[in-house]
C-alpha positions as CSV (number, residue, x, y, z in Angstrom):
1,M,91.6,136.7,55.5
2,T,95.2,135.1,56.6
3,G,94.8,131.3,57.7
4,C,91.5,130.8,55.8
5,P,91.7,127.2,53.9
6,F,89.2,128.5,51.5
7,C,90.6,132.1,51.1
8,R,93.9,130.5,49.7
9,P,93.3,126.7,49.1
10,Q,96.5,124.9,48.7
11,P,97.6,121.9,46.4
12,P,96.8,119.2,46.4
13,E,92.9,121.0,46.1
14,V,91.5,120.1,42.6
15,V,88.9,122.7,41.3
16,L,86.1,121.1,39.8
17,A,84.3,124.2,39.0
18,A,84.5,127.9,39.0
19,G,83.1,131.1,38.2
20,A,83.6,134.4,38.6
21,L,81.9,134.8,42.5
22,A,82.7,131.0,43.6
23,Y,84.4,128.1,43.1
24,A,83.9,124.2,43.6
25,I,86.6,121.6,45.3
26,L,86.4,117.9,46.6
27,D,86.0,117.9,50.3
28,K,88.9,117.1,52.0
29,Y,87.3,114.9,54.6
30,P,84.9,113.2,52.2
31,A,81.3,111.8,54.0
32,S,81.0,110.0,50.4
33,P,82.7,109.6,47.2
34,G,82.2,113.0,45.3
35,H,81.5,114.9,48.4
36,T,82.1,118.8,47.2
37,L,82.2,121.9,48.6
38,V,81.2,125.1,46.7
39,I,82.9,128.2,48.3
40,P,82.6,132.1,47.5
41,Y,85.5,133.7,47.2
42,Q,84.5,136.4,49.2
43,H,85.2,135.3,52.8
44,T,82.0,135.8,54.7
45,A,81.3,133.5,57.9
46,D,77.8,133.4,57.7
47,Y,76.0,132.2,54.5
48,F,72.9,134.8,55.5
49,D,75.3,137.9,55.3
50,L,76.4,137.0,51.6
51,P,75.3,139.5,48.6
52,P,72.0,138.1,46.5
53,A,74.7,137.9,43.5
54,V,77.1,135.7,45.4
55,K,74.3,133.4,46.8
56,Q,73.1,133.1,43.2
57,A,76.2,132.5,41.8
58,C,76.8,129.5,44.6
59,W,74.2,127.9,43.6
60,E,74.3,127.9,40.2
61,L,77.7,126.1,40.7
62,V,75.9,123.6,42.9
63,D,73.9,122.9,39.8
64,R,76.9,122.5,37.5
65,V,78.9,120.4,40.1
66,K,76.0,118.1,40.4
67,A,76.3,117.2,36.8
68,I,79.8,116.9,37.0
69,L,79.3,114.4,39.8
70,V,76.9,112.5,38.4
71,D,79.3,111.8,35.0
72,R,82.1,111.1,37.5
73,F,80.4,109.1,40.3
74,Q,76.8,107.9,39.6
75,P,75.4,108.7,42.7
76,A,71.9,107.7,43.4
77,G,71.1,111.0,45.3
78,F,72.2,113.9,47.3
79,N,72.2,115.8,50.3
80,I,73.0,119.5,50.1
81,G,74.0,121.7,53.2
82,I,75.3,124.8,55.2
83,N,76.4,124.9,58.2
84,V,75.9,128.5,60.2
85,G,78.0,129.0,63.2
86,P,79.5,126.8,65.7
87,V,76.6,125.1,67.1
88,A,75.5,124.0,63.7
89,G,79.0,122.4,63.2
90,Q,80.7,125.1,61.2
91,T,83.9,124.5,62.0
92,V,85.7,126.7,59.0
93,P,84.3,130.2,59.3
94,H,84.2,131.1,55.3
95,V,80.7,129.9,53.7
96,H,80.6,126.9,52.3
97,I,77.8,124.5,50.6
98,H,78.3,120.8,51.0
99,L,77.0,118.8,48.0
100,I,77.3,115.2,49.3
101,P,76.5,112.4,46.9
102,R,74.6,109.2,48.4
103,Y,74.6,105.9,47.4
104,P,72.0,102.7,47.9
105,G,73.0,101.4,51.2
106,D,75.7,104.1,52.4
107,V,73.5,104.1,55.5
108,P,71.1,101.7,56.8
109,D,68.1,103.7,56.5
110,P,68.5,107.3,54.7
111,T,64.8,108.5,55.8
112,G,64.9,112.0,57.1
113,G,67.8,112.7,55.3
114,V,69.7,116.1,56.5
115,R,67.3,115.6,60.0
116,H,69.9,113.7,61.1
117,V,71.9,116.3,62.2
118,I,70.3,116.1,65.4
119,P,70.5,112.6,66.8
120,G,66.9,110.8,67.2
121,K,65.0,113.1,65.0
122,G,66.2,111.5,61.5
123,N,63.2,109.2,61.0
124,Y,60.1,111.0,61.6
125,L,58.1,108.7,60.2
126,R,59.1,105.9,62.8
127,A,58.5,108.1,65.6
128,E,54.7,109.0,64.1
129,N,54.3,105.1,63.8
130,G,54.7,104.7,67.7
131,E,58.3,103.0,67.0
């Protein structure tokens, strides 16, 4: 697809790992050091429309990249996410999996992890305790 930044990555994109069906690059706008995108070569906007073999290749690459990031950045944890559709925050209509390394103290309270995509819904434990 013409104009898709993931169909035709441009320098200075650094490919961390690649396979026959997907590749991984550092995010251009990282949420943390080592934030990586795993991207199928096939131009598809919706993750749920990918063929099973492409999904499998992407997840295998997530595992490979995780090992690279542990070696290079020594994170203490990870968040993994996929935005599907504009209402979910997808800004590039080409499937990509975010692998976001996490570090102690990078946010004041990480409880709830990915739940923080909806303001006020992150720390469900606090709400459960009436706080």
